[in-house]
C-alpha positions in Angstrom: -38.5 -19.9 0.9 -38.9 -22.2 -2.1 -35.9 -22.9 -4.3 -37.6 -20.9 -6.9 -38.0 -17.8 -4.7 -34.4 -18.2 -3.5 -33.3 -18.3 -7.1 -35.1 -15.2 -7.9 -33.9 -13.2 -5.1 -30.4 -14.2 -5.3 -30.3 -13.1 -9.0 -32.1 -9.8 -8.2 -29.5 -8.9 -5.5 -26.6 -9.9 -8.0 -28.0 -7.7 -10.8 -28.8 -4.9 -8.4 -25.2 -4.9 -7.3 -24.6 -3.2 -10.5 -25.3 0.4 -9.9 -25.9 0.0 -6.2 -26.6 3.5 -4.8 -25.0 4.6 -1.3 -28.4 5.6 -0.4 -29.7 2.0 -0.4 -31.3 1.6 -3.9 -30.1 1.3 -7.5 -29.1 4.0 -9.8 -28.3 2.7 -13.2 -28.7 5.1 -16.1 -28.6 4.4 -19.9 -24.9 4.0 -21.3 -23.1 4.5 -18.0 -20.5 2.1 -16.5 -23.0 0.7 -14.2 -25.5 -0.1 -17.1 -22.7 -1.8 -19.1 -21.5 -3.8 -16.1 -25.2 -5.1 -15.7 -25.6 -5.9 -19.3 -22.4 -7.9 -19.3 -23.5 -9.7 -16.0 -26.7 -10.8 -17.8 -24.8 -11.7 -21.0 -22.6 -14.1 -19.0 -25.7 -15.6 -17.3 -27.2 -16.3 -20.5 -24.2 -17.8 -22.1 -23.6 -20.1 -19.1 -27.3 -21.2 -19.6 -26.6 -22.2 -23.3 -28.7 -19.5 -24.7 -27.8 -17.9 -28.2 -26.8 -14.3 -27.2 -26.4 -11.0 -28.9 -26.8 -7.3 -28.6 -28.6 -5.2 -31.2 -27.2 -2.0 -32.5 -28.4 0.3 -29.6 -27.6 -2.1 -26.6 -30.7 -4.2 -26.1 -29.5 -7.7 -25.0 -31.2 -10.9 -26.2 -30.7 -14.5 -25.1 -32.5 -17.2 -27.1 -33.6 -20.7 -26.5 -34.0 -21.9 -30.2 -37.3 -23.4 -31.3 -37.2 -26.9 -33.0 -40.1 -26.6 -35.4 -40.7 -22.9 -35.9 -37.2 -21.2 -35.7 -38.6 -18.2 -37.5 -41.1 -17.5 -34.7 -40.0 -15.9 -31.5 -41.9 -15.4 -28.1 -40.1 -12.5 -26.3 -40.1 -11.8 -22.5 -38.2 -9.3 -20.5 -38.2 -5.7 -19.3 -35.8 -2.7 -19.0 -32.5 -2.7 -17.2 -32.3 1.0 -16.5 -33.5 2.5 -13.4 -34.7 5.8 -11.9 -32.3 7.6 -9.7 -32.0 5.6 -6.3 -34.8 3.3 -7.5 -35.5 -0.3 -6.2 -34.5 -3.9 -7.0 -37.7 -4.9 -8.9 -38.8 -2.2 -11.3 -37.7 -3.4 -14.7 -35.0 -5.9 -13.7 -37.3 -8.2 -12.1 -38.9 -8.7 -15.5 -35.6 -9.6 -17.0 -34.6 -12.1 -14.2 -38.1 -13.5 -14.2 -37.9 -14.2 -17.9 -34.5 -15.7 -17.8 -35.3 -18.1 -15.0 -38.6 -19.0 -16.5 -36.7 -19.9 -19.7 -34.3 -21.9 -17.7 -36.8 -24.0 -15.9 -39.0 -24.7 -19.1 -35.8 -25.9 -20.8 -35.0 -28.1 -17.8 -38.6 -29.7 -17.6 -39.7 -29.7 -21.3 -36.5 -29.4 -23.3 -36.5 -27.5 -26.6 -39.6 -25.4 -27.6 -41.3 -25.4 -30.8 -40.8 -21.6 -31.2 -38.0 -19.6 -30.0 -38.2 -18.2 -26.6 -36.1 -15.1 -25.9 -35.3 -13.0 -22.9 -34.6 -9.4 -23.5 -32.9 -6.9 -21.3 -33.9 -3.7 -22.9 -31.5 -0.8 -22.8 -33.9 2.0 -21.6 -37.3 2.9 -20.7 -37.4 5.3 -17.7 -36.1 8.5 -19.3 -34.0 9.1 -16.2 -30.7 10.2 -17.9 -31.9 11.7 -21.2 -35.2 13.3 -22.0 -36.4 10.5 -23.9 -38.1 7.2 -22.8 -38.8 3.7 -24.3 -35.4 3.8 -26.3 -35.0 0.1 -25.9 -38.6 -1.0 -27.0 -39.1 1.7 -29.6 -36.0 0.4 -31.4 -37.1 -3.2 -31.3 -40.4 -2.3 -32.8 -39.0 -0.1 -35.3 -40.5 3.3 -34.2 -37.6 5.0 -32.7 -36.2 8.0 -34.6 -32.6 9.0 -34.5 -33.4 12.7 -34.9 -35.4 12.6 -31.7 -32.0 11.8 -29.6 -29.2 12.9 -31.8 -29.2 16.5 -30.2 -30.1 15.7 -26.5 -27.8 15.7 -23.5 -28.0 14.4 -20.0 -28.1 16.3 -16.7 -24.3 16.7 -16.9 -24.4 18.0 -20.6 -23.0 14.6 -22.0 -24.5 14.2 -25.5 -26.6 11.1 -26.0 -24.7 10.1 -29.1 -21.4 10.3 -27.3 -22.6 8.3 -24.4 -23.9 5.6 -26.7 -20.9 5.3 -28.8 -18.5 5.4 -25.6 -20.6 2.3 -24.5 -20.0 0.5 -27.5 -23.3 0.9 -29.4 -24.6 3.1 -32.3 -27.8 4.0 -34.0 -29.7 1.3 -35.9 -31.0 2.0 -39.4 -34.2 3.7 -38.6 -35.6 3.2 -42.1 -35.9 -0.4 -41.3 -39.1 -2.0 -39.7 -39.2 -4.3 -36.7 -38.1 -8.0 -36.7 -40.6 -10.3 -38.5 -40.0 -13.2 -36.3 -41.5 -11.8 -33.2 -45.0 -13.3 -32.6 -45.7 -12.3 -28.9 -44.3 -10.3 -26.1 -45.1 -11.0 -22.4 -43.8 -8.7 -19.7 -43.9 -9.3 -16.0 -43.4 -6.5 -13.5 -44.0 -5.3 -10.0 -47.6 -3.6 -9.7 -46.2 -0.3 -8.5 -49.6 0.3 -6.7 -51.3 -1.4 -3.8 -54.4 -3.2 -5.4 -52.9 -6.8 -5.2 -51.5 -6.3 -1.9 -54.9 -4.9 -0.5 -56.9 -7.6 -2.1 -54.2 -10.3 -1.0 -53.7 -11.6 -4.5 -50.1 -12.9 -5.7 -50.7 -12.4 -9.4 -52.3 -9.8 -11.7 -53.2 -10.6 -15.1 -53.3 -7.2 -16.9 -56.0 -6.7 -19.6 -55.1 -3.1 -20.5 -52.9 -0.1 -19.8 -54.6 3.1 -19.2 -54.6 6.2 -21.6 -53.0 9.5 -20.2 -53.8 13.1 -20.7 -51.5 15.6 -19.2 -52.1 19.4 -18.9 -50.5 22.5 -17.8 -53.2 25.1 -16.8 -52.5 28.7 -16.3 -54.6 31.2 -14.5 -53.7 34.8 -15.0 -55.3 37.4 -12.6 -54.0 40.7 -11.1 -51.3 40.8 -8.4 -52.2 43.5 -5.8 -51.7 44.7 -2.3 -53.2 42.3 0.3 -54.1 44.9 2.7 -55.5 47.7 0.4 -57.5 45.6 -2.3 -61.1 44.8 -1.2 -62.2 41.2 -1.6 -64.9 42.0 -4.3 -62.3 43.9 -6.5 -59.8 40.9 -6.4 -58.7 38.8 -9.4 -57.1 36.1 -7.1 -55.7 33.1 -9.1 -55.2 30.8 -6.1 -58.9 31.2 -5.1 -59.9 30.4 -8.7 -57.5 27.5 -8.9 -58.6 26.1 -5.6 -62.3 25.9 -6.9 -61.2 24.5 -10.0 -59.1 21.8 -8.4 -61.9 21.0 -6.0 -64.6 20.6 -8.8 -62.2 18.3 -11.1 -61.4 16.1 -8.3 -64.9 15.9 -7.1 -66.1 15.1 -10.6 -63.4 12.5 -10.8 -64.6 10.7 -7.7 -68.1 10.9 -8.9 -67.0 8.9 -12.2 -65.2 6.4 -10.0 -62.8 3.7 -11.0 -60.9 3.4 -13.2 -60.8 7.0 -13.9 -58.1 8.9 -11.8 -57.3 12.5 -11.9 -54.4 14.2 -10.0 -53.1 17.6 -9.6 -49.6 17.2 -8.7 -48.0 20.6 -8.9 -48.9 24.1 -8.2 -46.8 27.1 -9.0 -48.0 30.6 -7.5 -46.7 34.0 -8.6 -45.6 36.3 -6.8 -45.9 33.6 -3.9 -45.5 35.9 -0.9 -47.6 36.4 2.2 -48.8 40.0 1.6 -49.8 40.1 -2.1 -52.8 38.7 -4.1 -51.5 36.1 -6.3 -51.8 37.3 -9.9 -50.7 34.1 -11.6 -51.1 30.4 -10.9 -50.0 27.4 -13.0 -51.1 23.9 -12.1 -50.7 20.5 -13.6 -53.3 17.9 -14.2 -53.0 14.2 -15.1 -56.0 12.2 -16.1 -56.0 8.5 -16.8 -58.6 5.9 -17.9 -58.8 2.5 -19.7 -61.1 3.6 -22.3 -60.4 6.3 -24.8 -64.1 7.6 -24.9 -64.3 8.0 -21.2 -61.0 9.9 -21.2 -62.3 12.3 -23.8 -65.6 12.7 -22.2 -64.0 13.5 -18.8 -61.7 16.0 -20.6 -64.5 17.8 -22.0 -66.1 17.9 -18.4 -62.8 19.5 -17.2 -62.7 22.1 -19.9 -66.3 23.0 -19.0 -65.4 23.4 -15.2 -62.2 25.4 -16.0 -63.9 27.9 -18.5 -67.0 28.5 -16.4 -64.9 29.1 -13.2 -62.4 31.4 -15.0 -65.3 33.5 -16.4 -67.0 33.6 -12.8 -63.7 34.7 -11.2 -62.9 37.1 -14.2 -59.4 35.4 -14.7 -57.4 34.5 -17.8 -57.2 30.7 -18.7 -54.7 28.8 -20.8 -55.0 25.2 -21.3 -51.9 23.2 -22.7 -52.5 19.4 -23.1 -49.1 18.2 -23.7 -49.6 14.5 -23.5 -52.6 12.6 -25.2 -51.7 8.9 -24.9 -54.5 6.4 -25.9 -55.2 3.4 -23.7 -53.6 0.2 -24.9 -55.4 -3.0 -24.6 -53.6 -6.3 -24.0 -54.0 -9.2 -26.5 -57.3 -11.0 -25.5 -56.0 -14.4 -26.7 -53.0 -14.3 -24.4 -54.9 -12.9 -21.5 -57.3 -15.8 -21.8 -54.6 -18.3 -21.9 -53.0 -16.7 -18.7 -56.2 -16.8 -17.0 -56.5 -20.6 -18.0 -53.0 -21.4 -16.8 -53.5 -19.5 -13.3 -56.8 -21.6 -12.8 -55.1 -24.7 -13.7 -52.1 -24.2 -11.6 -54.2 -22.8 -8.6 -52.6 -19.4 -8.6 -54.2 -16.7 -6.5 -54.8 -14.0 -9.2 -56.8 -11.0 -10.2 -57.9 -9.6 -13.6 -56.9 -5.8 -13.6 -55.6 -2.9 -15.5 -52.2 -1.0 -15.3 -52.3 2.6 -14.1 -48.7 3.1 -15.1 -47.0 3.0 -18.5 -44.7 0.1 -19.4 -42.7 -1.3 -22.5 -45.7 -3.5 -23.2 -47.5 -0.4 -24.6 -44.9 0.0 -27.1 -45.1 -3.6 -28.2 -48.9 -4.0 -28.1 -49.8 -2.0 -31.3 -47.3 -4.1 -33.1 -47.5 -7.7 -31.9 -49.8 -9.6 -29.4 -48.7 -8.5 -25.9 -49.6 -9.1 -22.4 -48.6 -8.3 -18.9 -48.4 -10.1 -15.3 -48.0 -8.1 -12.1 -46.9 -9.3 -8.7 -47.6 -7.0 -5.6 -45.7 -4.2 -4.4 -45.5 -3.7 -0.7 -47.3 -0.6 0.4 -47.6 0.3 -3.4 -44.1 1.7 -3.2 -42.2 1.9 -6.3 -39.0 4.1 -7.8 -37.7 3.9 -4.2 -35.1 1.7 -2.3 -38.1 0.6 -0.1 -39.6 -1.0 -3.1 -40.3 -4.7 -2.1 -42.2 -7.8 -3.2 -42.3 -10.9 -1.1 -40.3 -13.7 -2.6 -43.3 -16.0 -2.6 -45.1 -13.6 -4.6 -42.1 -13.3 -7.0 -42.2 -17.0 -7.5 -46.1 -17.1 -8.2 -45.6 -14.4 -10.8 -42.8 -16.5 -12.4 -45.2 -19.6 -12.4 -47.8 -17.6 -14.2 -45.0 -16.3 -16.7 -43.8 -20.0 -17.4 -47.5 -21.0 -17.9 -47.9 -18.4 -20.6 -44.6 -19.1 -22.3 -45.3 -22.8 -22.2 -48.7 -22.1 -24.0 -47.1 -19.7 -26.6 -43.8 -21.6 -27.3 -44.4 -25.3 -26.7 -47.9 -25.7 -28.1 -49.0 -25.8 -31.6 
């Protein structure tokens, strides 16, 4: 193991000890003691490295290596410190550790940058404790609304506002916009998929984050006796649903990558062995890197659903409850990352992200880009989440190259 790889794994282990779950992973929820301890650990590491350190109003933690020539321009890198329940050691916290170690090595090798380089440990992204996600990044870019969280509670009934204030933080003034000094954001993250591993690549340079549309689709028919209702007289919602799901997934396969469609949940009523099912609710998740393709496939899905509902003589209700556009990464930063990967002989792939990240919150506001490292077996949000130390180090080399280009060059 190289020195860089060991440095990364040691710090990941130390940070992961804050919120270590008895089941083997990490459970570190927003504004809990474990979350506070993690942020204080990172604060000490940043101070020991000589960075200028501060928390913002809501608990995002920043450590800044000051620039010499352009002190009003900041290049930001980092990720979120919160986890899902019993998550792994890489999702979120690797991005923070990687940015901190990248800044440390750049400082040792090149000294003071022209622009500020800042590592951020963002308060929250996952939505694991409260029914709200991206609290950290949305506050940084000035789009968080205090009204969205002031009345929500966690799974134990603890109010959001109470938890935040007990942790020592409070609302920012949400009439203010974002900081004017932020000129770019670069996030490094584990892939949470198996593309890099399957293609034996150590680094992914992300060109876009997929758009997502999510639906609840309800099929209403007629519950009836399984023995006395002839097949021709039935309004069987499971049969109708099965054909709908089959046609939608077949259509998605015909479209091919990068379109994906997933039916992840099916609820049947009355869900007993001897009754023709009278009501079925199923979910649908559709993702693509291009909005036009997302819209086109949604129209195709609507045609399939309406045609089959009419054919089976069942009722149909379609609720599209999520509609997130695809988010492109900044082409200039993507190009300079490709250049750095080529110059440093890194084994990389240009790719899209099929999952959401803090970068999608930053990208509409400032130039933004992402780097991926492989996830073994594509596992994420799980104690089995793992990235080889050598790949962690390759990812940080790519990050250092990007930060060098952005902060040390005119």
